[in-house]
Chimera marker file (.cmm) of the C-alpha trace (Angstrom):
<marker_set name="trace">
<marker id="1" x="10.943" y="6.867" z="7.546" r="1" g="1" b="0" radius="0.5"/>
<marker id="2" x="9.562" y="10.074" z="6.005" r="1" g="1" b="0" radius="0.5"/>
<marker id="3" x="11.901" y="11.877" z="3.614" r="1" g="1" b="0" radius="0.5"/>
<marker id="4" x="11.498" y="14.821" z="1.244" r="1" g="1" b="0" radius="0.5"/>
<marker id="5" x="12.107" y="13.441" z="-2.248" r="1" g="1" b="0" radius="0.5"/>
<marker id="6" x="14.596" y="15.496" z="-4.286" r="1" g="1" b="0" radius="0.5"/>
<marker id="7" x="14.559" y="13.563" z="-7.587" r="1" g="1" b="0" radius="0.5"/>
<marker id="8" x="12.479" y="10.852" z="-9.253" r="1" g="1" b="0" radius="0.5"/>
<marker id="9" x="13.240" y="8.296" z="-11.964" r="1" g="1" b="0" radius="0.5"/>
<marker id="10" x="9.695" y="8.028" z="-13.350" r="1" g="1" b="0" radius="0.5"/>
<marker id="11" x="7.748" y="4.867" z="-14.211" r="1" g="1" b="0" radius="0.5"/>
<marker id="12" x="8.515" y="5.007" z="-17.912" r="1" g="1" b="0" radius="0.5"/>
<marker id="13" x="12.122" y="6.119" z="-17.475" r="1" g="1" b="0" radius="0.5"/>
<marker id="14" x="15.209" y="3.935" z="-17.442" r="1" g="1" b="0" radius="0.5"/>
<marker id="15" x="18.708" y="4.870" z="-16.368" r="1" g="1" b="0" radius="0.5"/>
<marker id="16" x="21.918" y="2.927" z="-16.882" r="1" g="1" b="0" radius="0.5"/>
<marker id="17" x="25.270" y="3.885" z="-15.377" r="1" g="1" b="0" radius="0.5"/>
<marker id="18" x="26.501" y="5.425" z="-12.125" r="1" g="1" b="0" radius="0.5"/>
<marker id="19" x="24.065" y="7.479" z="-10.064" r="1" g="1" b="0" radius="0.5"/>
<marker id="20" x="25.401" y="9.749" z="-7.317" r="1" g="1" b="0" radius="0.5"/>
<marker id="21" x="23.099" y="12.076" z="-5.404" r="1" g="1" b="0" radius="0.5"/>
<marker id="22" x="22.452" y="13.975" z="-2.184" r="1" g="1" b="0" radius="0.5"/>
<marker id="23" x="19.210" y="13.858" z="-0.247" r="1" g="1" b="0" radius="0.5"/>
<marker id="24" x="16.512" y="11.411" z="-1.329" r="1" g="1" b="0" radius="0.5"/>
<marker id="25" x="15.870" y="9.843" z="-4.736" r="1" g="1" b="0" radius="0.5"/>
<marker id="26" x="12.840" y="7.704" z="-5.640" r="1" g="1" b="0" radius="0.5"/>
<marker id="27" x="13.006" y="5.149" z="-8.459" r="1" g="1" b="0" radius="0.5"/>
<marker id="28" x="9.682" y="4.202" z="-10.035" r="1" g="1" b="0" radius="0.5"/>
<marker id="29" x="11.281" y="3.148" z="-13.337" r="1" g="1" b="0" radius="0.5"/>
<marker id="30" x="14.364" y="1.034" z="-14.070" r="1" g="1" b="0" radius="0.5"/>
<marker id="31" x="17.893" y="1.750" z="-12.862" r="1" g="1" b="0" radius="0.5"/>
<marker id="32" x="20.860" y="-0.460" z="-13.815" r="1" g="1" b="0" radius="0.5"/>
<marker id="33" x="24.379" y="0.154" z="-12.573" r="1" g="1" b="0" radius="0.5"/>
<marker id="34" x="25.889" y="1.642" z="-9.445" r="1" g="1" b="0" radius="0.5"/>
<marker id="35" x="24.264" y="3.907" z="-6.840" r="1" g="1" b="0" radius="0.5"/>
<marker id="36" x="26.426" y="5.918" z="-4.444" r="1" g="1" b="0" radius="0.5"/>
<marker id="37" x="25.056" y="8.359" z="-1.881" r="1" g="1" b="0" radius="0.5"/>
<marker id="38" x="25.010" y="9.295" z="1.781" r="1" g="1" b="0" radius="0.5"/>
<marker id="39" x="21.283" y="9.904" z="1.317" r="1" g="1" b="0" radius="0.5"/>
<marker id="40" x="18.220" y="7.702" z="0.900" r="1" g="1" b="0" radius="0.5"/>
<marker id="41" x="17.224" y="5.597" z="-2.102" r="1" g="1" b="0" radius="0.5"/>
<marker id="42" x="13.540" y="4.678" z="-2.325" r="1" g="1" b="0" radius="0.5"/>
<marker id="43" x="12.515" y="1.983" z="-4.805" r="1" g="1" b="0" radius="0.5"/>
<marker id="44" x="8.797" y="2.430" z="-5.537" r="1" g="1" b="0" radius="0.5"/>
<marker id="45" x="6.257" y="-0.335" z="-6.136" r="1" g="1" b="0" radius="0.5"/>
<marker id="46" x="6.908" y="-0.281" z="-9.894" r="1" g="1" b="0" radius="0.5"/>
<marker id="47" x="10.636" y="0.406" z="-9.468" r="1" g="1" b="0" radius="0.5"/>
<marker id="48" x="13.424" y="-1.972" z="-10.414" r="1" g="1" b="0" radius="0.5"/>
<marker id="49" x="17.104" y="-1.571" z="-9.488" r="1" g="1" b="0" radius="0.5"/>
<marker id="50" x="19.844" y="-3.905" z="-10.726" r="1" g="1" b="0" radius="0.5"/>
<marker id="51" x="23.410" y="-3.298" z="-9.557" r="1" g="1" b="0" radius="0.5"/>
<marker id="52" x="25.393" y="-2.271" z="-6.502" r="1" g="1" b="0" radius="0.5"/>
<marker id="53" x="24.026" y="0.149" z="-3.953" r="1" g="1" b="0" radius="0.5"/>
<marker id="54" x="26.012" y="2.180" z="-1.396" r="1" g="1" b="0" radius="0.5"/>
<marker id="55" x="23.696" y="4.560" z="0.453" r="1" g="1" b="0" radius="0.5"/>
<marker id="56" x="22.819" y="5.952" z="3.832" r="1" g="1" b="0" radius="0.5"/>
<marker id="57" x="19.411" y="4.264" z="3.760" r="1" g="1" b="0" radius="0.5"/>
<marker id="58" x="17.445" y="2.054" z="1.366" r="1" g="1" b="0" radius="0.5"/>
<marker id="59" x="13.654" y="1.640" z="1.319" r="1" g="1" b="0" radius="0.5"/>
<marker id="60" x="12.329" y="-0.998" z="-1.094" r="1" g="1" b="0" radius="0.5"/>
<marker id="61" x="8.707" y="-1.382" z="-2.189" r="1" g="1" b="0" radius="0.5"/>
<marker id="62" x="9.592" y="-2.827" z="-5.633" r="1" g="1" b="0" radius="0.5"/>
<marker id="63" x="12.391" y="-5.041" z="-6.972" r="1" g="1" b="0" radius="0.5"/>
<marker id="64" x="16.124" y="-4.944" z="-6.261" r="1" g="1" b="0" radius="0.5"/>
<marker id="65" x="18.754" y="-7.321" z="-7.581" r="1" g="1" b="0" radius="0.5"/>
<marker id="66" x="22.277" y="-6.704" z="-6.326" r="1" g="1" b="0" radius="0.5"/>
<marker id="67" x="24.292" y="-6.063" z="-3.208" r="1" g="1" b="0" radius="0.5"/>
<marker id="68" x="23.632" y="-3.159" z="-0.850" r="1" g="1" b="0" radius="0.5"/>
<marker id="69" x="25.806" y="-1.458" z="1.748" r="1" g="1" b="0" radius="0.5"/>
<marker id="70" x="23.629" y="0.928" z="3.772" r="1" g="1" b="0" radius="0.5"/>
<marker id="71" x="25.239" y="2.922" z="6.588" r="1" g="1" b="0" radius="0.5"/>
<marker id="72" x="21.997" y="3.618" z="8.477" r="1" g="1" b="0" radius="0.5"/>
<marker id="73" x="19.249" y="1.117" z="7.574" r="1" g="1" b="0" radius="0.5"/>
<marker id="74" x="17.455" y="-1.006" z="4.997" r="1" g="1" b="0" radius="0.5"/>
<marker id="75" x="13.661" y="-1.322" z="4.947" r="1" g="1" b="0" radius="0.5"/>
<marker id="76" x="12.009" y="-4.012" z="2.827" r="1" g="1" b="0" radius="0.5"/>
<marker id="77" x="8.321" y="-3.126" z="2.647" r="1" g="1" b="0" radius="0.5"/>
<marker id="78" x="5.353" y="-5.427" z="1.978" r="1" g="1" b="0" radius="0.5"/>
<marker id="79" x="5.492" y="-6.627" z="-1.627" r="1" g="1" b="0" radius="0.5"/>
<marker id="80" x="9.212" y="-5.968" z="-2.070" r="1" g="1" b="0" radius="0.5"/>
<marker id="81" x="11.449" y="-8.451" z="-3.888" r="1" g="1" b="0" radius="0.5"/>
<marker id="82" x="15.155" y="-8.403" z="-2.991" r="1" g="1" b="0" radius="0.5"/>
<marker id="83" x="17.821" y="-10.717" z="-4.414" r="1" g="1" b="0" radius="0.5"/>
<marker id="84" x="21.338" y="-10.042" z="-3.158" r="1" g="1" b="0" radius="0.5"/>
<marker id="85" x="23.370" y="-9.402" z="-0.051" r="1" g="1" b="0" radius="0.5"/>
<marker id="86" x="22.750" y="-6.629" z="2.448" r="1" g="1" b="0" radius="0.5"/>
<marker id="87" x="25.196" y="-5.001" z="4.863" r="1" g="1" b="0" radius="0.5"/>
<marker id="88" x="23.553" y="-2.604" z="7.330" r="1" g="1" b="0" radius="0.5"/>
<marker id="89" x="23.254" y="-2.016" z="11.081" r="1" g="1" b="0" radius="0.5"/>
<marker id="90" x="19.409" y="-1.986" z="10.940" r="1" g="1" b="0" radius="0.5"/>
<marker id="91" x="17.222" y="-4.256" z="8.783" r="1" g="1" b="0" radius="0.5"/>
<marker id="92" x="13.411" y="-4.060" z="8.688" r="1" g="1" b="0" radius="0.5"/>
<marker id="93" x="11.550" y="-6.777" z="6.774" r="1" g="1" b="0" radius="0.5"/>
<marker id="94" x="7.766" y="-6.606" z="6.614" r="1" g="1" b="0" radius="0.5"/>
<marker id="95" x="5.501" y="-9.592" z="6.082" r="1" g="1" b="0" radius="0.5"/>
<marker id="96" x="5.014" y="-10.281" z="2.369" r="1" g="1" b="0" radius="0.5"/>
<marker id="97" x="8.629" y="-9.584" z="1.353" r="1" g="1" b="0" radius="0.5"/>
<marker id="98" x="10.631" y="-12.047" z="-0.775" r="1" g="1" b="0" radius="0.5"/>
<marker id="99" x="14.302" y="-11.845" z="0.279" r="1" g="1" b="0" radius="0.5"/>
<marker id="100" x="16.897" y="-14.158" z="-1.256" r="1" g="1" b="0" radius="0.5"/>
<marker id="101" x="20.404" y="-13.421" z="-0.049" r="1" g="1" b="0" radius="0.5"/>
<marker id="102" x="22.272" y="-12.798" z="3.160" r="1" g="1" b="0" radius="0.5"/>
<marker id="103" x="22.554" y="-9.968" z="5.627" r="1" g="1" b="0" radius="0.5"/>
<marker id="104" x="25.560" y="-8.845" z="7.661" r="1" g="1" b="0" radius="0.5"/>
<marker id="105" x="24.906" y="-6.469" z="10.550" r="1" g="1" b="0" radius="0.5"/>
<marker id="106" x="28.476" y="-5.859" z="11.752" r="1" g="1" b="0" radius="0.5"/>
<marker id="107" x="29.141" y="-2.518" z="13.372" r="1" g="1" b="0" radius="0.5"/>
<marker id="108" x="32.371" y="-1.946" z="11.437" r="1" g="1" b="0" radius="0.5"/>
<link id1="1" id2="2" r="1" g="1" b="0" radius="0.2"/>
<link id1="2" id2="3" r="1" g="1" b="0" radius="0.2"/>
<link id1="3" id2="4" r="1" g="1" b="0" radius="0.2"/>
<link id1="4" id2="5" r="1" g="1" b="0" radius="0.2"/>
<link id1="5" id2="6" r="1" g="1" b="0" radius="0.2"/>
<link id1="6" id2="7" r="1" g="1" b="0" radius="0.2"/>
<link id1="7" id2="8" r="1" g="1" b="0" radius="0.2"/>
<link id1="8" id2="9" r="1" g="1" b="0" radius="0.2"/>
<link id1="9" id2="10" r="1" g="1" b="0" radius="0.2"/>
<link id1="10" id2="11" r="1" g="1" b="0" radius="0.2"/>
<link id1="11" id2="12" r="1" g="1" b="0" radius="0.2"/>
<link id1="12" id2="13" r="1" g="1" b="0" radius="0.2"/>
<link id1="13" id2="14" r="1" g="1" b="0" radius="0.2"/>
<link id1="14" id2="15" r="1" g="1" b="0" radius="0.2"/>
<link id1="15" id2="16" r="1" g="1" b="0" radius="0.2"/>
<link id1="16" id2="17" r="1" g="1" b="0" radius="0.2"/>
<link id1="17" id2="18" r="1" g="1" b="0" radius="0.2"/>
<link id1="18" id2="19" r="1" g="1" b="0" radius="0.2"/>
<link id1="19" id2="20" r="1" g="1" b="0" radius="0.2"/>
<link id1="20" id2="21" r="1" g="1" b="0" radius="0.2"/>
<link id1="21" id2="22" r="1" g="1" b="0" radius="0.2"/>
<link id1="22" id2="23" r="1" g="1" b="0" radius="0.2"/>
<link id1="23" id2="24" r="1" g="1" b="0" radius="0.2"/>
<link id1="24" id2="25" r="1" g="1" b="0" radius="0.2"/>
<link id1="25" id2="26" r="1" g="1" b="0" radius="0.2"/>
<link id1="26" id2="27" r="1" g="1" b="0" radius="0.2"/>
<link id1="27" id2="28" r="1" g="1" b="0" radius="0.2"/>
<link id1="28" id2="29" r="1" g="1" b="0" radius="0.2"/>
<link id1="29" id2="30" r="1" g="1" b="0" radius="0.2"/>
<link id1="30" id2="31" r="1" g="1" b="0" radius="0.2"/>
<link id1="31" id2="32" r="1" g="1" b="0" radius="0.2"/>
<link id1="32" id2="33" r="1" g="1" b="0" radius="0.2"/>
<link id1="33" id2="34" r="1" g="1" b="0" radius="0.2"/>
<link id1="34" id2="35" r="1" g="1" b="0" radius="0.2"/>
<link id1="35" id2="36" r="1" g="1" b="0" radius="0.2"/>
<link id1="36" id2="37" r="1" g="1" b="0" radius="0.2"/>
<link id1="37" id2="38" r="1" g="1" b="0" radius="0.2"/>
<link id1="38" id2="39" r="1" g="1" b="0" radius="0.2"/>
<link id1="39" id2="40" r="1" g="1" b="0" radius="0.2"/>
<link id1="40" id2="41" r="1" g="1" b="0" radius="0.2"/>
<link id1="41" id2="42" r="1" g="1" b="0" radius="0.2"/>
<link id1="42" id2="43" r="1" g="1" b="0" radius="0.2"/>
<link id1="43" id2="44" r="1" g="1" b="0" radius="0.2"/>
<link id1="44" id2="45" r="1" g="1" b="0" radius="0.2"/>
<link id1="45" id2="46" r="1" g="1" b="0" radius="0.2"/>
<link id1="46" id2="47" r="1" g="1" b="0" radius="0.2"/>
<link id1="47" id2="48" r="1" g="1" b="0" radius="0.2"/>
<link id1="48" id2="49" r="1" g="1" b="0" radius="0.2"/>
<link id1="49" id2="50" r="1" g="1" b="0" radius="0.2"/>
<link id1="50" id2="51" r="1" g="1" b="0" radius="0.2"/>
<link id1="51" id2="52" r="1" g="1" b="0" radius="0.2"/>
<link id1="52" id2="53" r="1" g="1" b="0" radius="0.2"/>
<link id1="53" id2="54" r="1" g="1" b="0" radius="0.2"/>
<link id1="54" id2="55" r="1" g="1" b="0" radius="0.2"/>
<link id1="55" id2="56" r="1" g="1" b="0" radius="0.2"/>
<link id1="56" id2="57" r="1" g="1" b="0" radius="0.2"/>
<link id1="57" id2="58" r="1" g="1" b="0" radius="0.2"/>
<link id1="58" id2="59" r="1" g="1" b="0" radius="0.2"/>
<link id1="59" id2="60" r="1" g="1" b="0" radius="0.2"/>
<link id1="60" id2="61" r="1" g="1" b="0" radius="0.2"/>
<link id1="61" id2="62" r="1" g="1" b="0" radius="0.2"/>
<link id1="62" id2="63" r="1" g="1" b="0" radius="0.2"/>
<link id1="63" id2="64" r="1" g="1" b="0" radius="0.2"/>
<link id1="64" id2="65" r="1" g="1" b="0" radius="0.2"/>
<link id1="65" id2="66" r="1" g="1" b="0" radius="0.2"/>
<link id1="66" id2="67" r="1" g="1" b="0" radius="0.2"/>
<link id1="67" id2="68" r="1" g="1" b="0" radius="0.2"/>
<link id1="68" id2="69" r="1" g="1" b="0" radius="0.2"/>
<link id1="69" id2="70" r="1" g="1" b="0" radius="0.2"/>
<link id1="70" id2="71" r="1" g="1" b="0" radius="0.2"/>
<link id1="71" id2="72" r="1" g="1" b="0" radius="0.2"/>
<link id1="72" id2="73" r="1" g="1" b="0" radius="0.2"/>
<link id1="73" id2="74" r="1" g="1" b="0" radius="0.2"/>
<link id1="74" id2="75" r="1" g="1" b="0" radius="0.2"/>
<link id1="75" id2="76" r="1" g="1" b="0" radius="0.2"/>
<link id1="76" id2="77" r="1" g="1" b="0" radius="0.2"/>
<link id1="77" id2="78" r="1" g="1" b="0" radius="0.2"/>
<link id1="78" id2="79" r="1" g="1" b="0" radius="0.2"/>
<link id1="79" id2="80" r="1" g="1" b="0" radius="0.2"/>
<link id1="80" id2="81" r="1" g="1" b="0" radius="0.2"/>
<link id1="81" id2="82" r="1" g="1" b="0" radius="0.2"/>
<link id1="82" id2="83" r="1" g="1" b="0" radius="0.2"/>
<link id1="83" id2="84" r="1" g="1" b="0" radius="0.2"/>
<link id1="84" id2="85" r="1" g="1" b="0" radius="0.2"/>
<link id1="85" id2="86" r="1" g="1" b="0" radius="0.2"/>
<link id1="86" id2="87" r="1" g="1" b="0" radius="0.2"/>
<link id1="87" id2="88" r="1" g="1" b="0" radius="0.2"/>
<link id1="88" id2="89" r="1" g="1" b="0" radius="0.2"/>
<link id1="89" id2="90" r="1" g="1" b="0" radius="0.2"/>
<link id1="90" id2="91" r="1" g="1" b="0" radius="0.2"/>
<link id1="91" id2="92" r="1" g="1" b="0" radius="0.2"/>
<link id1="92" id2="93" r="1" g="1" b="0" radius="0.2"/>
<link id1="93" id2="94" r="1" g="1" b="0" radius="0.2"/>
<link id1="94" id2="95" r="1" g="1" b="0" radius="0.2"/>
<link id1="95" id2="96" r="1" g="1" b="0" radius="0.2"/>
<link id1="96" id2="97" r="1" g="1" b="0" radius="0.2"/>
<link id1="97" id2="98" r="1" g="1" b="0" radius="0.2"/>
<link id1="98" id2="99" r="1" g="1" b="0" radius="0.2"/>
<link id1="99" id2="100" r="1" g="1" b="0" radius="0.2"/>
<link id1="100" id2="101" r="1" g="1" b="0" radius="0.2"/>
<link id1="101" id2="102" r="1" g="1" b="0" radius="0.2"/>
<link id1="102" id2="103" r="1" g="1" b="0" radius="0.2"/>
<link id1="103" id2="104" r="1" g="1" b="0" radius="0.2"/>
<link id1="104" id2="105" r="1" g="1" b="0" radius="0.2"/>
<link id1="105" id2="106" r="1" g="1" b="0" radius="0.2"/>
<link id1="106" id2="107" r="1" g="1" b="0" radius="0.2"/>
<link id1="107" id2="108" r="1" g="1" b="0" radius="0.2"/>
</marker_set>
């Protein structure tokens, strides 16, 4: 999945609250709260997200703790750590991922 990144939460930045966006956002810092978008959320290797996520697509290289509802897909890349429940029609988990939770792939 190759996306043009529209915004970045940098490595030394932290954000707490509700994040809504269009397009693609990359988190290399810390984000706590709620994420709502039809676009793509990318959690970088140093990134950490804690909260609920409702997006079109989620790509995780770093750490996520919380539930995710992704309309298109979720990709957990090598080295990712995910704790929570995932609801998505497509789930990709690479070798080296730590996933603690459940996944529902209903087509509702």
